[in-house]
C-alpha positions, 0 to 999 in steps of 0.5 A: 226703363224705370229710374227712381228720381230721388236715387238716380241710377242704382245697381239694378238700373245700371245692369238693366242699362247694360243689357239694353245697351248690349241688345241695342234696344230703344227705350222709354225712360220713366222717372218714378216717385215724383210724389216725393218731390215738393210740387213747387220744385218738381218741374225743375228737378225733373228737367235737371234729372233728364239733362243729367242722364242725357249728358252723363249716361245715355250719350255714352251708350248705343241706346235710342231714347224715344221719350221721357216721362215723369210719373208717380205710381201712387198717384190717382192719375197713374192709370188714367193719365200716365199709363196712356201717355206711356202707351202712346209713346210706344205706339207712335214709335212702333208705327214709325219704325214699321213704316221704315221697315216696309222697304227692307228685304227679308232674307227668308222671302228671297226665292230659293232661300230658306232657313230652318224653323226655330222657336224660342219657347217660354212656356209649355203645358199638357192638355188632356186628350190633345197633347203638349202645347208650346208657346213662344216666339218664332225666330226664323223659318216655317214649320211642318214638324219639329224637334226638341233638342233638349229631349231628343224628340221629333214629332209632327205638329197637330195644330197652330194657334195665334191668340186662340185662332187656328193658323195654317202656318206661322212666320218670323216674329209671330207669338204662337202656340204649337200643339204636339199630339201624343206628348206629355213632358215637363218642358218649361224653356228652350228651343224647338227647331226643324229636325237636324238643323241644330247642334249641341255643344259644350265648347264655344268660341265667342267675341268679347267686349268688356263691360266698363262698369264691372270693377273686378279683373276679368281673368282666364281660367275663372268661372262665369255665369253665361246666358245665351238664348234660353240657356244659363250655365257656368263656363270656364273661360280662356281669353285670347286675342289677334296678333298685335301686328295685324288687324283681324276683324273676324275669327280665323282658325288658321291664324295664331292668337295670343293668350290673354291672362287678364282682359283689358278694361278698355280695348284701345288698339286694333286687336280683337279679343275672343273667348273659348268657353267650356260650358258646364252643360250642353247648349243648343245652337242653330247657327243658320237661322240668320240671326246673331246669338248674343250672350252675356257673362256675369259674376252672380256669386255674391248677391250682396254685391252693389256694383255691376255684376255683368262682366263682358258680352259678345256674339257666338262665333263657332263651336268646337265639335269633336273631330270636326274642328282643328286645333286652335293656335292660342299661343302663350309667351314663355321664357327659359333661363340658363347660364353659360357653362363654358366657351368652346371657341369664338363662335360657340359656347355651352349653356346649362340649367335651361333644359332638364336631363334627356330633353328633346331640344330640336323643337326649340331650334328656331328660337333665339337666345339672348346672352346677358352679363350680370354685374353681380357675382351670383354663381355661388347662389345657383345650386340647381336649376330651380334656384337658377330660374328664381335668381335669373328672373330676379336679375333679368332687368339689371343685366347688360345685353351682350348678344343673340345666339341660336341653338345648335344641338344638345350637349351630352345628356344632362340638359346642356345645350350648344349655341352659336353666334357670329356676334361673339367676336364682335361684342365688347366681351372677349368670350375666348378669355372669359373668367366665369368665376368672376361674372355670370352670363345669363341666357334667356330664350323666348318662345311660344307654346300652344296653350289650348288644343281642341 
C-alpha cells in the first residue's frame, strides 16, 4: 500500500485500506515522495509518520503489516536499492507463511472428498487453428471439461499450460492457461467451472458489516454498486436483522427477522444484520468450492466525492432460487389507529376508524390493542379515517394509558370492531359512564406484517 508521506491518508488510500481490511490481507506500507522532505528532517518525519499510522490507523484494523519502507520513485536509487528491498520483504514473508502452512490440511486432498473445478478468468484470446485460450487463477478442484456459465457453453479441454509449459492437470491457486478447441468467442472476465456445478441468480442473501468511514445513511430500497467475484452490477437492497431477544449467528430461513430501514453505523448488540439484494443482472455462484464469496457494496454515482464510497461488505450466504426457497419472514412493525365509538358494557366497547369498510379483521385477532385517553378534546377535528390517523399519531406521546384489550370481531360493515378487556372495570376510568363528547379515547394496535416474500 502506497501512502504519500506529505499528504497522509487520502480518499483513494482510505478505500484501498478498507478493501485490504475486508480481505484480511498482509500488506507492505510504502511511504512515497520522501524526496520532498528536507534531508536533515527526513528520518524524523518518516519515524513520526510510521508511529502515527500504527497508532491511529492500523491498530484499528485486521491488517497484518509485514514492513514499512520509505522511498522516492524519482530517486536514482529506486531500481537499485528501494525495489530490491520491497521484493525481499515480500519474499521473506512468503517463505515464512509457506513453512507455517505445510502442516495445514487441504480439504481437497482428503480421500473421498472432491469439490467442483472453478477458475477465475481475467483474460481470453483466440489462437487461429487452436481455439480460445483462457488465462486465470484456479480457485478449486481439478479439471477435464469445463462450462462457461455466462455463455451456457460446455466444452472439453484441449491443452493446459503454466508459464508456457504443458501440464496434464492443474490445482488450486495455480495460474494457468486453458485452451478450448473449436471456440471463438469474445469473453474477457468471468468463471469457467465443472459442468452443472453452479447456479445463476438475481436474488441473493448476504451478511452485512457497515463501513465506518462511509458518512451517509445506508438505507433499504436504495441502489448500490455490488462487486462479487468477477461481477459488478447494481442492486436494490433490503436490510433486515435477527430478533433482539435472541442471538443468531447464522441465517435460518425458518426464523422471523426484523425489517431495518436504516443500517446502524456501529453494531453494538447481539443482532446479526443481513441484506436481500435484488441484482440488475444474473451472477454465477459456485457455493460448494470450499471458499467464502466476499462482496463489497459502494456508492459510485458521484466521482467527485472525496469521502469513502464503500458503504458495507459481507459474505454470500444463499440465493433465492425460484420454487426452491420458501418465503423469507422479514417482518415490519406497523400500527393501526382508531378511536372509541361507544361502550357496550363493562367489558366490551366498539372502535372505529381502525379498518376500512368490509375489511377482514380475523388476521388481527392475536394482536393487543392499547386504549389511551387524550387530554384535549379533538373530536371535532376528526372528520374521516385519514385525518384521524394524522391527528392520533400527533397526540400519541401525550396520551394517558388506560388499558389493553383484544379484538373480538367486526361490528357491522363500516370497518368498526368490537373489543374486549377484563381491565375496563379495574381501570381508573368508569367506561360504563363515559362522556365521549368531552374526551377522545384513542386505540393503538401494534402488529407485524411480512414485508418481503420470495
